[in-house]
Backbone and ligand atoms as CSV (ligand in chain L), in Angstrom:
chain,resi,resn,atom,element,x,y,z
A,1,UNK,N,N,15.699,17.445,-18.853
A,1,UNK,CA,C,15.724,16.813,-17.583
A,1,UNK,C,C,14.485,16.675,-16.683
A,2,UNK,N,N,14.004,15.687,-16.171
A,2,UNK,CA,C,12.820,15.539,-15.391
A,2,UNK,C,C,13.190,16.475,-13.970
A,3,UNK,N,N,12.253,16.953,-13.420
A,3,UNK,CA,C,12.281,17.852,-12.092
A,3,UNK,C,C,12.269,16.803,-10.949
A,4,UNK,N,N,13.361,16.710,-10.127
A,4,UNK,CA,C,13.235,15.965,-9.021
A,4,UNK,C,C,12.661,16.701,-7.936
A,5,UNK,N,N,12.096,16.067,-6.809
A,5,UNK,CA,C,11.377,16.822,-5.776
A,5,UNK,C,C,12.602,17.536,-4.922
A,6,UNK,N,N,12.149,18.795,-4.390
A,6,UNK,CA,C,13.088,19.486,-3.556
A,6,UNK,C,C,12.949,18.996,-2.223
A,7,UNK,N,N,13.817,19.429,-1.304
A,7,UNK,CA,C,13.851,19.126,0.287
A,7,UNK,C,C,12.576,19.238,0.823
A,8,UNK,N,N,11.962,20.204,0.574
A,8,UNK,CA,C,10.700,20.625,1.363
A,8,UNK,C,C,9.619,19.653,0.865
A,9,UNK,N,N,9.556,19.389,-0.504
A,9,UNK,CA,C,8.449,18.427,-0.981
A,9,UNK,C,C,8.778,16.957,-0.535
A,10,UNK,N,N,10.112,16.618,-0.502
A,10,UNK,CA,C,10.387,15.280,0.202
A,10,UNK,C,C,9.882,15.214,1.604
A,11,UNK,N,N,10.114,16.253,2.391
A,11,UNK,CA,C,9.735,16.221,3.678
A,11,UNK,C,C,8.277,16.095,3.755
A,12,UNK,N,N,7.474,16.586,2.961
A,12,UNK,CA,C,5.923,16.617,2.858
A,12,UNK,C,C,5.674,15.162,2.647
A,13,UNK,N,N,6.129,14.483,1.553
A,13,UNK,CA,C,5.930,13.252,1.173
A,13,UNK,C,C,6.196,12.095,2.323
A,14,UNK,N,N,7.254,12.488,2.972
A,14,UNK,CA,C,7.834,11.605,4.115
A,14,UNK,C,C,6.734,11.663,5.143
A,15,UNK,N,N,6.192,12.811,5.647
A,15,UNK,CA,C,5.330,12.812,6.697
A,15,UNK,C,C,3.977,12.298,6.159
A,16,UNK,N,N,3.621,12.291,4.982
A,16,UNK,CA,C,2.495,11.580,4.441
A,16,UNK,C,C,2.740,10.050,4.446
A,17,UNK,N,N,3.891,9.749,4.075
A,17,UNK,CA,C,4.230,8.157,4.210
A,17,UNK,C,C,4.054,7.685,5.616
A,18,UNK,N,N,4.570,8.525,6.617
A,18,UNK,CA,C,4.731,8.072,7.967
A,18,UNK,C,C,3.149,8.015,8.442
A,19,UNK,N,N,2.330,8.935,8.118
A,19,UNK,CA,C,1.031,8.950,8.550
A,19,UNK,C,C,0.221,7.637,8.090
A,20,UNK,N,N,0.365,7.374,6.747
A,20,UNK,CA,C,-0.262,6.209,6.089
A,20,UNK,C,C,0.187,4.960,6.649
A,21,UNK,N,N,1.504,4.825,7.006
A,21,UNK,CA,C,1.996,3.793,7.699
A,21,UNK,C,C,1.499,3.420,9.043
A,22,UNK,N,N,1.042,4.490,9.733
A,22,UNK,CA,C,0.538,4.315,10.991
A,22,UNK,C,C,-0.757,3.942,11.036
A,23,UNK,N,N,-1.629,4.403,9.834
A,23,UNK,CA,C,-3.037,4.043,9.727
A,23,UNK,C,C,-2.969,2.581,9.373
A,24,UNK,N,N,-2.088,2.129,8.444
A,24,UNK,CA,C,-2.109,0.760,7.861
A,24,UNK,C,C,-1.762,-0.281,9.088
A,25,UNK,N,N,-0.786,0.215,9.971
A,25,UNK,CA,C,-0.461,-0.663,11.071
A,25,UNK,C,C,-1.544,-0.775,11.964
A,26,UNK,N,N,-2.370,0.262,12.255
A,26,UNK,CA,C,-3.484,0.096,13.151
A,26,UNK,C,C,-4.575,-0.760,12.599
A,27,UNK,N,N,-4.671,-0.525,11.289
A,27,UNK,CA,C,-5.761,-1.469,10.604
A,27,UNK,C,C,-5.270,-2.876,10.633
A,28,UNK,N,N,-4.128,-3.102,10.343
A,28,UNK,CA,C,-3.587,-4.572,10.450
A,28,UNK,C,C,-3.861,-5.081,12.003
A,29,UNK,N,N,-3.537,-4.271,12.947
A,29,UNK,CA,C,-3.641,-4.740,14.237
A,29,UNK,C,C,-5.103,-4.985,14.621
A,30,UNK,N,N,-5.877,-4.285,14.277
A,30,UNK,CA,C,-7.413,-4.458,14.444
A,30,UNK,C,C,-7.927,-5.799,13.789
A,31,UNK,N,N,-7.324,-6.007,12.512
A,31,UNK,CA,C,-7.683,-7.286,11.816
A,31,UNK,C,C,-7.177,-8.522,12.666
A,32,UNK,N,N,-6.057,-8.431,13.056
A,32,UNK,CA,C,-5.647,-9.624,13.683
A,32,UNK,C,C,-6.266,-9.851,15.084
A,33,UNK,N,N,-6.506,-8.767,15.739
A,33,UNK,CA,C,-7.309,-8.978,16.964
A,33,UNK,C,C,-8.504,-9.654,16.771
A,34,UNK,N,N,-9.346,-9.327,15.792
A,34,UNK,CA,C,-10.612,-9.664,15.317
A,34,UNK,C,C,-10.380,-11.160,15.110
A,35,UNK,N,N,-9.294,-11.650,14.411
A,35,UNK,CA,C,-9.271,-13.060,13.958
A,35,UNK,C,C,-8.894,-13.899,15.056
A,36,UNK,N,N,-8.386,-13.442,16.147
A,36,UNK,CA,C,-8.063,-14.369,17.289
A,36,UNK,C,C,-9.433,-14.804,17.809
A,37,UNK,N,N,-10.516,-13.963,17.554
A,37,UNK,CA,C,-11.774,-14.161,18.199
A,37,UNK,C,C,-12.622,-15.278,17.222
A,38,UNK,N,N,-12.225,-15.438,15.986
A,38,UNK,CA,C,-13.009,-16.277,15.016
A,38,UNK,C,C,-12.953,-17.574,15.479
A,39,UNK,N,N,-11.797,-18.082,15.992
A,39,UNK,CA,C,-11.820,-19.604,16.438
A,39,UNK,C,C,-12.365,-19.796,17.671
A,40,UNK,N,N,-12.481,-18.647,18.537
A,40,UNK,CA,C,-12.990,-18.871,19.837
A,40,UNK,C,C,-14.696,-18.476,19.683
A,41,UNK,N,N,-15.082,-18.069,18.646
A,41,UNK,CA,C,-16.543,-17.726,18.574
A,41,UNK,C,C,-17.295,-18.720,18.744
A,42,UNK,N,N,-18.622,-18.603,19.289
A,42,UNK,CA,C,-19.465,-19.777,19.450
A,42,UNK,C,C,-20.164,-19.793,18.131
A,43,UNK,N,N,-19.930,-20.542,17.297
A,43,UNK,CA,C,-20.751,-20.667,15.969
A,43,UNK,C,C,-21.634,-21.778,15.852
A,44,UNK,N,N,-22.883,-21.493,16.088
A,44,UNK,CA,C,-24.138,-22.298,16.434
A,44,UNK,C,C,-24.478,-23.312,15.109
A,45,UNK,N,N,-24.253,-22.646,13.869
A,45,UNK,CA,C,-24.712,-23.415,12.846
A,45,UNK,C,C,-23.884,-22.989,11.601
A,46,UNK,N,N,-24.132,-23.799,10.735
A,46,UNK,CA,C,-23.296,-23.685,9.322
A,46,UNK,C,C,-23.477,-22.242,8.993
A,47,UNK,N,N,-24.648,-21.616,8.973
A,47,UNK,CA,C,-24.910,-20.145,8.400
A,47,UNK,C,C,-23.868,-19.166,9.074
A,48,UNK,N,N,-23.818,-19.445,10.486
A,48,UNK,CA,C,-22.966,-18.555,11.314
A,48,UNK,C,C,-21.512,-18.721,10.775
A,49,UNK,N,N,-21.266,-19.902,10.508
A,49,UNK,CA,C,-19.805,-20.258,10.135
A,49,UNK,C,C,-19.590,-19.646,8.880
A,50,UNK,N,N,-20.430,-19.898,7.790
A,50,UNK,CA,C,-20.341,-19.278,6.496
A,50,UNK,C,C,-20.110,-17.784,6.451
A,51,UNK,N,N,-20.943,-17.125,7.297
A,51,UNK,CA,C,-20.841,-15.669,7.511
A,51,UNK,C,C,-19.427,-15.279,8.135
A,52,UNK,N,N,-19.089,-16.163,9.047
A,52,UNK,CA,C,-17.787,-15.746,9.747
A,52,UNK,C,C,-16.620,-15.926,8.700
A,53,UNK,N,N,-16.738,-16.936,7.922
A,53,UNK,CA,C,-15.611,-17.254,6.841
A,53,UNK,C,C,-15.602,-16.218,5.756
A,54,UNK,N,N,-16.795,-15.718,5.435
A,54,UNK,CA,C,-16.849,-14.729,4.552
A,54,UNK,C,C,-16.145,-13.404,4.968
A,55,UNK,N,N,-16.479,-13.128,6.289
A,55,UNK,CA,C,-15.779,-11.876,6.848
A,55,UNK,C,C,-14.214,-12.181,6.837
A,56,UNK,N,N,-13.991,-13.402,7.130
A,56,UNK,CA,C,-12.707,-13.744,7.313
A,56,UNK,C,C,-11.747,-13.530,6.050
A,57,UNK,N,N,-12.463,-14.043,4.935
A,57,UNK,CA,C,-11.764,-13.901,3.629
A,57,UNK,C,C,-11.778,-12.449,3.183
A,58,UNK,N,N,-12.824,-11.543,3.509
A,58,UNK,CA,C,-12.715,-10.200,3.200
A,58,UNK,C,C,-11.527,-9.515,3.890
A,59,UNK,N,N,-11.452,-9.908,5.192
A,59,UNK,CA,C,-10.408,-9.350,5.906
A,59,UNK,C,C,-8.947,-9.756,5.398
A,60,UNK,N,N,-8.719,-11.019,5.032
A,60,UNK,CA,C,-7.482,-11.457,4.527
A,60,UNK,C,C,-7.144,-10.599,3.120
A,61,UNK,N,N,-8.308,-10.384,2.359
A,61,UNK,CA,C,-7.999,-9.720,1.178
A,61,UNK,C,C,-7.451,-8.178,1.594
A,62,UNK,N,N,-8.203,-7.605,2.486
A,62,UNK,CA,C,-7.773,-6.348,3.011
A,62,UNK,C,C,-6.519,-6.265,3.563
A,63,UNK,N,N,-5.994,-7.402,4.256
A,63,UNK,CA,C,-4.873,-7.454,4.918
A,63,UNK,C,C,-3.835,-7.782,3.909
A,64,UNK,N,N,-3.919,-8.418,2.960
A,64,UNK,CA,C,-2.960,-8.650,1.701
A,64,UNK,C,C,-2.737,-7.206,1.059
A,65,UNK,N,N,-3.770,-6.441,0.731
A,65,UNK,CA,C,-3.760,-5.217,0.248
A,65,UNK,C,C,-2.892,-4.321,1.017
A,66,UNK,N,N,-3.282,-4.211,2.287
A,66,UNK,CA,C,-2.555,-3.398,3.109
A,66,UNK,C,C,-1.097,-3.658,3.223
A,67,UNK,N,N,-0.879,-4.982,3.365
A,67,UNK,CA,C,0.600,-5.354,3.557
A,67,UNK,C,C,1.415,-5.000,2.321
A,68,UNK,N,N,0.693,-5.043,1.088
A,68,UNK,CA,C,1.498,-4.788,-0.032
A,68,UNK,C,C,1.763,-3.170,-0.025
A,69,UNK,N,N,0.782,-2.434,0.319
A,69,UNK,CA,C,1.040,-0.866,0.584
A,69,UNK,C,C,1.882,-0.601,1.417
A,70,UNK,N,N,2.120,-1.296,2.508
A,70,UNK,CA,C,3.112,-1.031,3.620
A,70,UNK,C,C,4.399,-1.316,3.157
A,71,UNK,N,N,4.514,-2.513,2.315
A,71,UNK,CA,C,5.826,-2.771,1.660
A,71,UNK,C,C,6.324,-1.565,0.788
A,72,UNK,N,N,5.500,-0.912,-0.016
A,72,UNK,CA,C,5.799,0.133,-0.785
A,72,UNK,C,C,6.067,1.402,-0.050
A,73,UNK,N,N,5.367,1.581,1.139
A,73,UNK,CA,C,5.725,2.822,2.066
A,73,UNK,C,C,7.013,2.414,2.567
A,74,UNK,N,N,7.364,1.438,2.912
A,74,UNK,CA,C,8.750,1.087,3.798
A,74,UNK,C,C,9.753,1.358,2.521
A,75,UNK,N,N,9.417,0.868,1.315
A,75,UNK,CA,C,10.441,1.153,0.140
A,75,UNK,C,C,10.654,2.721,0.140
A,76,UNK,N,N,9.744,3.408,0.000
A,76,UNK,CA,C,9.906,4.783,-0.362
A,76,UNK,C,C,10.711,5.496,0.986
A,77,UNK,N,N,10.140,5.101,2.241
A,77,UNK,CA,C,10.745,5.543,3.277
A,77,UNK,C,C,12.342,5.373,3.434
A,78,UNK,N,N,12.705,4.020,3.090
A,78,UNK,CA,C,14.143,3.800,2.939
A,78,UNK,C,C,14.900,4.599,2.066
A,79,UNK,N,N,14.259,4.758,0.827
A,79,UNK,CA,C,14.887,5.518,-0.210
A,79,UNK,C,C,15.089,6.953,0.314
A,80,UNK,N,N,14.085,7.481,1.077
A,80,UNK,CA,C,14.248,8.928,1.668
A,80,UNK,C,C,15.527,8.932,2.783
A,81,UNK,N,N,15.321,7.885,3.550
A,81,UNK,CA,C,16.556,7.655,4.661
A,81,UNK,C,C,17.911,7.787,3.993
A,82,UNK,N,N,18.050,6.924,2.837
A,82,UNK,CA,C,19.144,6.822,2.062
A,82,UNK,C,C,19.578,7.992,1.179
A,83,UNK,N,N,18.597,9.115,1.413
A,83,UNK,CA,C,18.899,10.097,0.421
A,83,UNK,C,C,18.858,9.756,-1.215
A,84,UNK,N,N,18.066,8.750,-1.413
A,84,UNK,CA,C,18.033,8.381,-2.847
A,84,UNK,C,C,16.682,8.607,-3.406
A,85,UNK,N,N,15.741,9.273,-2.734
A,85,UNK,CA,C,14.425,9.563,-3.120
A,85,UNK,C,C,14.363,10.709,-3.992
A,86,UNK,N,N,13.828,10.565,-5.113
A,86,UNK,CA,C,13.735,11.661,-6.075
A,86,UNK,C,C,12.199,12.089,-6.395
A,87,UNK,N,N,11.478,11.186,-6.418
A,87,UNK,CA,C,10.141,11.466,-6.729
A,87,UNK,C,C,9.810,11.129,-8.180
A,88,UNK,N,N,10.895,10.563,-8.777
A,88,UNK,CA,C,10.871,10.048,-10.241
A,88,UNK,C,C,10.465,8.672,-10.345
A,89,UNK,N,N,9.874,8.301,-11.462
A,89,UNK,CA,C,9.574,7.060,-11.809
A,89,UNK,C,C,10.635,6.051,-11.709
A,90,UNK,N,N,10.371,5.012,-11.028
A,90,UNK,CA,C,11.643,3.957,-10.936
A,90,UNK,C,C,11.896,3.223,-12.319
A,91,UNK,N,N,11.003,3.479,-13.204
A,91,UNK,CA,C,11.028,2.599,-14.493
A,91,UNK,C,C,11.736,3.379,-15.570
A,92,UNK,N,N,11.061,4.632,-15.717
A,92,UNK,CA,C,11.535,5.663,-16.875
A,92,UNK,C,C,12.061,6.770,-16.351
A,93,UNK,N,N,12.188,7.133,-15.078
A,93,UNK,CA,C,12.792,8.349,-14.484
A,93,UNK,C,C,12.069,9.611,-15.054
A,94,UNK,N,N,10.803,9.522,-15.401
A,94,UNK,CA,C,10.103,10.717,-15.597
A,94,UNK,C,C,9.184,11.188,-14.376
A,95,UNK,N,N,8.851,12.369,-14.212
A,95,UNK,CA,C,8.185,12.785,-13.012
A,95,UNK,C,C,6.914,12.143,-12.789
A,96,UNK,N,N,6.829,11.756,-11.439
A,96,UNK,CA,C,5.464,11.173,-11.019
A,96,UNK,C,C,4.586,12.354,-10.910
A,97,UNK,N,N,4.951,13.559,-10.508
A,97,UNK,CA,C,4.201,14.660,-10.250
A,97,UNK,C,C,3.814,14.792,-8.753
A,98,UNK,N,N,4.100,15.855,-8.144
A,98,UNK,CA,C,3.805,16.082,-6.645
A,98,UNK,C,C,2.192,15.862,-6.464
A,99,UNK,N,N,1.353,16.253,-7.382
A,99,UNK,CA,C,-0.082,16.117,-7.236
A,99,UNK,C,C,-0.398,14.631,-6.927
A,100,UNK,N,N,0.202,13.830,-7.824
A,100,UNK,CA,C,-0.073,12.236,-7.806
A,100,UNK,C,C,0.618,11.731,-6.380
A,101,UNK,N,N,1.760,12.238,-6.003
A,101,UNK,CA,C,2.385,11.714,-4.887
A,101,UNK,C,C,1.532,12.154,-3.650
A,102,UNK,N,N,1.021,13.311,-3.601
A,102,UNK,CA,C,0.162,13.657,-2.424
A,102,UNK,C,C,-0.933,12.805,-2.159
A,103,UNK,N,N,-1.608,12.167,-3.277
A,103,UNK,CA,C,-2.580,11.332,-3.145
A,103,UNK,C,C,-2.190,9.873,-2.919
A,104,UNK,N,N,-1.019,9.577,-3.417
A,104,UNK,CA,C,-0.437,8.205,-3.260
A,104,UNK,C,C,1.015,8.428,-3.057
A,105,UNK,N,N,1.573,8.817,-1.912
A,105,UNK,CA,C,2.992,8.982,-1.636
A,105,UNK,C,C,4.033,7.856,-1.981
A,106,UNK,N,N,3.299,6.589,-1.865
A,106,UNK,CA,C,4.178,5.373,-2.021
A,106,UNK,C,C,4.398,5.098,-3.559
A,107,UNK,N,N,3.786,5.932,-4.313
A,107,UNK,CA,C,3.839,5.574,-5.865
A,107,UNK,C,C,5.353,5.488,-6.380
A,108,UNK,N,N,5.521,4.458,-7.035
A,108,UNK,CA,C,6.931,4.298,-7.468
A,108,UNK,C,C,7.122,4.699,-8.982
A,109,UNK,N,N,6.006,4.586,-9.686
A,109,UNK,CA,C,5.888,4.591,-11.034
A,109,UNK,C,C,5.037,5.742,-11.485
A,110,UNK,N,N,5.329,6.486,-12.745
A,110,UNK,CA,C,4.467,7.486,-13.406
A,110,UNK,C,C,3.262,6.588,-13.946
A,111,UNK,N,N,2.256,7.368,-14.225
A,111,UNK,CA,C,1.022,6.697,-14.833
A,111,UNK,C,C,1.141,5.829,-15.805
A,112,UNK,N,N,2.058,6.203,-16.917
A,112,UNK,CA,C,2.181,5.381,-18.083
A,112,UNK,C,C,2.673,4.080,-17.646
A,113,UNK,N,N,3.908,4.121,-16.763
A,113,UNK,CA,C,4.532,2.784,-16.449
A,113,UNK,C,C,3.611,1.992,-15.570
A,114,UNK,N,N,2.911,2.636,-14.791
A,114,UNK,CA,C,1.959,1.909,-13.803
A,114,UNK,C,C,0.932,1.078,-14.654
A,115,UNK,N,N,0.304,1.722,-15.747
A,115,UNK,CA,C,-0.657,1.128,-16.677
A,115,UNK,C,C,0.056,-0.046,-17.241
A,116,UNK,N,N,1.139,0.317,-17.780
A,116,UNK,CA,C,1.913,-0.846,-18.452
A,116,UNK,C,C,2.149,-2.016,-17.608
A,117,UNK,N,N,2.507,-1.808,-16.336
A,117,UNK,CA,C,2.763,-3.016,-15.393
A,117,UNK,C,C,1.344,-3.596,-15.065
A,118,UNK,N,N,0.503,-3.010,-14.818
A,118,UNK,CA,C,-0.902,-3.464,-14.567
A,118,UNK,C,C,-1.236,-4.387,-15.609
A,119,UNK,N,N,-1.252,-3.774,-16.870
A,119,UNK,CA,C,-1.600,-4.567,-17.938
A,119,UNK,C,C,-0.832,-5.924,-18.185
A,120,UNK,N,N,0.374,-5.777,-17.991
A,120,UNK,CA,C,1.284,-7.030,-18.270
A,120,UNK,C,C,1.159,-8.082,-17.110
A,121,UNK,N,N,0.556,-7.512,-15.999
A,121,UNK,CA,C,0.262,-8.444,-14.809
A,121,UNK,C,C,-0.905,-9.202,-15.173
A,122,UNK,N,N,-1.916,-8.513,-15.724
A,122,UNK,CA,C,-3.214,-9.059,-16.170
A,122,UNK,C,C,-2.965,-10.243,-17.062
A,123,UNK,N,N,-2.152,-9.917,-18.157
A,123,UNK,CA,C,-1.887,-10.869,-19.023
A,123,UNK,C,C,-1.246,-12.197,-18.481
A,124,UNK,N,N,-0.404,-11.953,-17.583
A,124,UNK,CA,C,0.224,-12.978,-16.998
A,124,UNK,C,C,-0.584,-13.890,-16.161
A,125,UNK,N,N,-1.653,-13.084,-15.530
A,125,UNK,CA,C,-2.666,-13.986,-14.716
A,125,UNK,C,C,-3.560,-14.898,-15.561
A,126,UNK,N,N,-3.800,-14.302,-16.769
A,126,UNK,CA,C,-4.701,-15.000,-17.730
A,126,UNK,C,C,-3.801,-16.073,-18.494
L,1,ZN,ZN,ZN,7.460,5.966,-15.793
């Protein structure tokens, strides 16, 4: 049987999730504040505009990434609230390991399943 996390470990992961959530939310807030300015900016020539759009695209990319992570964090937090959080892989029920969860507390899958999912997503994209 795989080892599920004990209450103390779950509390630890929960506080990491809450911390990460706050960081992401403030990043997202900063990004949207900057974007309000893009349309108001005094863009004198094409070059300025290109540079501003490039920044904007990078920001959108970061924003999407952060939103995805935020979803995963909320998913994990909901499971903790519901008492359904185990720290096990959602795909194969094997241990994700506390070491990995400390680095990536919103991880849903063990490394094997994550690799498998990433590879199949790449295949789909091609
Ligand atoms: Zn797995």
